[in-house]
C-alpha positions as CSV (number, residue, x, y, z in Angstrom):
1,X,-13.2,11.0,70.2
2,X,-14.7,9.1,73.1
3,X,-18.4,8.4,73.2
4,X,-20.8,6.3,75.2
5,X,-24.4,5.0,75.2
6,X,-26.8,6.9,77.3
7,X,-28.4,5.0,80.2
8,X,-31.6,4.1,78.3
9,X,-29.7,2.9,75.3
10,X,-31.6,5.5,73.1
11,X,-28.5,6.7,71.3
12,X,-24.9,7.7,71.4
13,X,-23.6,10.6,73.4
14,X,-20.5,12.2,71.9
15,X,-18.4,13.4,74.8
16,X,-17.1,16.3,72.8
17,X,-20.4,17.3,71.2
18,X,-24.2,17.5,71.6
19,X,-26.5,14.7,72.4
20,X,-27.3,12.9,69.1
21,X,-30.4,11.2,70.6
22,X,-31.7,11.5,74.2
23,X,-34.7,10.2,76.0
24,X,-37.2,13.1,76.1
25,X,-38.7,11.7,79.3
26,X,-37.1,12.2,82.7
27,X,-34.6,9.4,83.3
28,X,-35.2,6.9,86.0
29,X,-32.6,6.5,88.8
30,X,-31.3,3.2,87.4
31,X,-30.8,4.9,84.0
32,X,-29.0,7.8,85.7
33,X,-26.7,5.4,87.6
34,X,-25.7,3.5,84.5
35,X,-25.0,6.8,82.7
36,X,-22.9,8.1,85.6
37,X,-20.8,5.0,85.8
38,X,-20.1,5.0,82.1
39,X,-19.3,8.7,82.1
40,X,-17.0,8.4,85.1
41,X,-14.8,6.0,83.2
42,X,-14.9,7.7,79.9
43,X,-14.3,11.2,81.2
44,X,-11.6,10.5,83.8
45,X,-8.6,12.5,82.7
46,X,-10.7,14.8,80.4
47,X,-10.4,18.6,80.6
48,X,-12.9,20.2,82.9
49,X,-14.5,22.0,80.0
50,X,-15.2,18.7,78.3
51,X,-16.8,17.3,81.4
52,X,-18.9,20.4,81.8
53,X,-20.0,20.2,78.2
54,X,-21.0,16.6,78.5
55,X,-23.1,17.4,81.5
56,X,-25.0,20.3,80.0
57,X,-25.5,18.5,76.7
58,X,-26.7,15.4,78.4
59,X,-29.1,16.9,80.9
60,X,-30.1,20.2,79.5
61,X,-32.5,22.1,81.7
62,X,-32.5,19.3,84.2
63,X,-28.9,20.3,85.2
64,X,-27.6,22.9,87.5
65,X,-24.4,24.0,89.1
66,X,-24.0,24.4,92.9
67,X,-21.7,27.0,94.4
68,X,-20.7,28.0,97.9
69,X,-19.3,31.2,96.5
70,X,-15.9,30.7,98.2
71,X,-14.9,31.3,94.6
72,X,-16.8,31.4,91.3
73,X,-14.6,29.0,89.4
74,X,-17.1,26.3,88.6
75,X,-19.9,28.9,87.9
76,X,-17.5,30.7,85.5
77,X,-16.5,27.4,83.9
78,X,-20.1,26.5,83.1
79,X,-20.9,30.1,82.0
80,X,-18.4,29.6,79.2
81,X,-19.6,26.2,78.2
82,X,-23.4,26.7,78.7
83,X,-24.4,30.4,79.1
84,X,-27.5,30.9,81.2
85,X,-27.0,27.7,83.3
86,X,-28.7,27.6,86.7
87,X,-26.4,28.2,89.6
88,X,-27.8,27.2,93.0
89,X,-26.5,29.0,96.1
90,X,-27.6,28.0,99.6
91,X,-28.2,31.3,101.4
92,X,-28.1,29.9,105.0
93,X,-28.6,33.3,106.6
94,X,-25.2,32.8,108.4
95,X,-22.8,33.7,105.6
96,X,-20.0,36.1,105.8
97,X,-20.6,39.4,104.0
98,X,-17.6,38.5,101.8
99,X,-19.4,35.4,100.6
100,X,-22.5,37.3,99.6
101,X,-20.3,39.8,97.8
102,X,-19.0,37.0,95.6
103,X,-22.5,35.8,94.8
104,X,-23.6,39.4,93.9
105,X,-20.6,39.8,91.7
106,X,-21.4,36.5,89.9
107,X,-25.0,37.8,89.3
108,X,-23.7,41.1,88.0
109,X,-20.9,39.8,85.7
110,X,-21.6,36.3,84.6
111,X,-24.1,34.8,82.1
112,X,-25.7,32.5,84.6
113,X,-29.0,32.3,86.5
114,X,-28.2,32.4,90.2
115,X,-30.9,30.8,92.4
116,X,-30.4,31.8,96.1
117,X,-32.1,29.1,98.1
118,X,-33.1,29.8,101.7
119,X,-33.9,27.5,104.6
120,X,-37.6,27.1,105.5
121,X,-36.9,28.9,108.8
122,X,-35.1,32.2,109.3
123,X,-32.3,32.2,111.9
124,X,-34.6,33.8,114.4
125,X,-37.4,31.2,113.8
126,X,-34.8,28.4,114.1
127,X,-33.7,29.9,117.5
128,X,-37.3,30.0,118.6
129,X,-38.0,26.4,117.7
130,X,-34.7,24.7,118.5
131,X,-33.1,27.1,120.9
132,X,-30.4,29.7,120.3
133,X,-27.0,28.8,118.7
134,X,-28.0,25.4,117.5
135,X,-24.8,25.4,115.5
136,X,-22.8,25.4,118.7
137,X,-24.8,22.5,120.3
138,X,-25.7,20.3,117.3
139,X,-23.9,21.4,114.2
140,X,-25.2,18.4,112.2
141,X,-28.8,19.4,112.9
142,X,-28.1,23.0,112.0
143,X,-26.4,22.0,108.8
144,X,-29.3,19.8,107.9
145,X,-31.8,22.6,108.4
146,X,-29.9,25.3,106.7
147,X,-28.0,23.4,104.0
148,X,-29.0,19.7,103.4
149,X,-32.8,20.1,103.3
150,X,-32.6,23.3,101.2
151,X,-30.3,21.6,98.7
152,X,-32.6,18.6,98.4
153,X,-35.5,21.0,97.8
154,X,-33.5,23.0,95.2
155,X,-32.4,19.9,93.3
156,X,-35.9,18.4,93.1
157,X,-36.4,19.6,89.5
158,X,-33.0,18.4,88.2
159,X,-31.5,15.1,87.2
160,X,-27.9,16.1,87.7
161,X,-25.8,18.9,89.3
162,X,-22.2,20.0,89.4
163,X,-20.0,20.8,92.4
164,X,-16.5,22.3,92.9
165,X,-15.2,19.3,94.9
166,X,-11.5,18.5,94.5
167,X,-9.5,15.5,95.5
168,X,-6.7,17.5,97.1
169,X,-9.0,19.4,99.5
170,X,-9.1,16.7,102.2
171,X,-8.7,13.0,102.8
172,X,-12.5,12.6,102.7
173,X,-12.5,13.8,99.1
174,X,-9.4,12.0,97.8
175,X,-11.4,9.6,95.7
176,X,-13.9,12.0,94.3
177,X,-14.9,10.8,90.7
178,X,-15.5,13.3,87.9
179,X,-19.0,11.8,87.5
180,X,-20.8,9.8,90.2
181,X,-24.3,8.7,91.1
182,X,-25.7,9.9,94.4
183,X,-27.9,7.1,95.5
184,X,-29.5,9.1,98.4
185,X,-30.7,11.8,95.9
186,X,-31.2,9.6,92.9
187,X,-29.2,12.0,90.8
188,X,-25.9,12.3,88.9
189,X,-23.2,14.4,90.5
190,X,-20.6,16.0,88.3
191,X,-17.3,17.1,89.7
192,X,-15.5,18.7,86.7
193,X,-12.5,20.0,88.6
194,X,-12.1,16.9,90.9
195,X,-8.5,16.3,89.6
196,X,-7.4,20.0,89.8
197,X,-4.9,21.1,92.3
198,X,-4.9,24.4,94.2
199,X,-2.4,25.7,91.7
200,X,-4.7,24.8,88.8
201,X,-7.5,26.7,90.5
202,X,-5.3,29.7,91.1
203,X,-4.2,29.6,87.5
204,X,-7.8,29.6,86.3
205,X,-8.7,32.4,88.6
206,X,-5.8,34.5,87.3
207,X,-6.5,33.8,83.7
208,X,-10.2,34.7,83.8
209,X,-10.2,37.2,86.7
210,X,-12.7,35.0,88.6
211,X,-14.2,36.5,91.8
212,X,-12.7,35.0,94.9
213,X,-13.8,35.4,98.6
214,X,-11.7,38.0,100.2
215,X,-11.5,35.9,103.4
216,X,-8.8,33.7,101.8
217,X,-6.4,36.7,102.0
218,X,-7.2,36.9,105.8
219,X,-6.1,33.5,106.8
220,X,-9.2,31.3,106.0
221,X,-8.5,28.0,104.3
222,X,-12.1,27.0,103.8
223,X,-15.2,29.2,104.1
224,X,-18.6,28.2,105.4
225,X,-21.0,29.9,107.8
226,X,-19.4,32.5,110.0
227,X,-20.2,30.8,113.4
228,X,-18.5,27.5,112.3
229,X,-15.5,28.9,110.4
230,X,-12.2,30.1,111.8
231,X,-8.8,31.0,110.3
232,X,-6.4,28.2,109.7
233,X,-2.9,28.0,111.1
234,X,0.2,27.5,109.0
235,X,0.5,23.9,108.0
236,X,-3.1,23.0,108.9
237,X,-5.4,21.2,106.5
238,X,-7.5,23.9,104.7
239,X,-10.7,22.5,106.2
240,X,-9.3,22.5,109.8
241,X,-11.1,25.8,110.4
242,X,-14.5,24.3,109.8
243,X,-16.4,23.1,112.9
244,X,-13.1,23.2,114.8
245,X,-14.6,22.2,118.1
246,X,-16.3,19.1,116.8
247,X,-15.3,15.8,115.1
248,X,-16.9,17.1,111.9
249,X,-15.4,17.9,108.5
250,X,-18.4,17.9,106.2
251,X,-21.7,19.7,106.4
252,X,-23.6,16.7,104.9
253,X,-24.0,18.0,101.4
254,X,-21.4,15.6,100.0
255,X,-21.8,12.5,102.2
């Protein structure tokens, strides 16, 4: 079974089991970077459950999962591996009701701790300070206020977090590693289903009866805030419906 030294050299981390010895103090960014690089190599090709277990064993309470609630696959995956894990949801105030329904179903049915993080400003307060419909004039600024800054705030108490990024989602995500170091945040980013295809996701959803956003059945390929999301046409990239009037494909959370 594969194993690797943790970033501080304090002991071996068994990639299929618990941490044998780990630094009780919060790891420094350079330690986290070394740990991420080693794990990315060791865990490439490993099952998603093994990657998830490594993450929760390594970081413990300083680890969380993030979910957009387009589906609850990653939240469910970690609920099986590490019951009670924190799941961070960015409640922008501009979500579709169907998205909030997935979140509420996760809260009700899964053994996870959902943290709904809101922006500092309500939509009304943002309109008053920046003018109405900021999303239509400056979507990058709106995304920063309602997603990027809230995520940075939410992650302040963690050393690592998991996402549901997949390589097949778009060209900008084609090289997504299963474990990476986010230099901007100074934290480890875990992408346990990076190598999954859409078929893999659908198979997992079917096997475990995982909640899925109902908008997918109505022609949406990727789901974000309602003002900046439209249905996709046949043959379009799944993310073509996001910020369709702008040269923009990412909200800023993963760049």
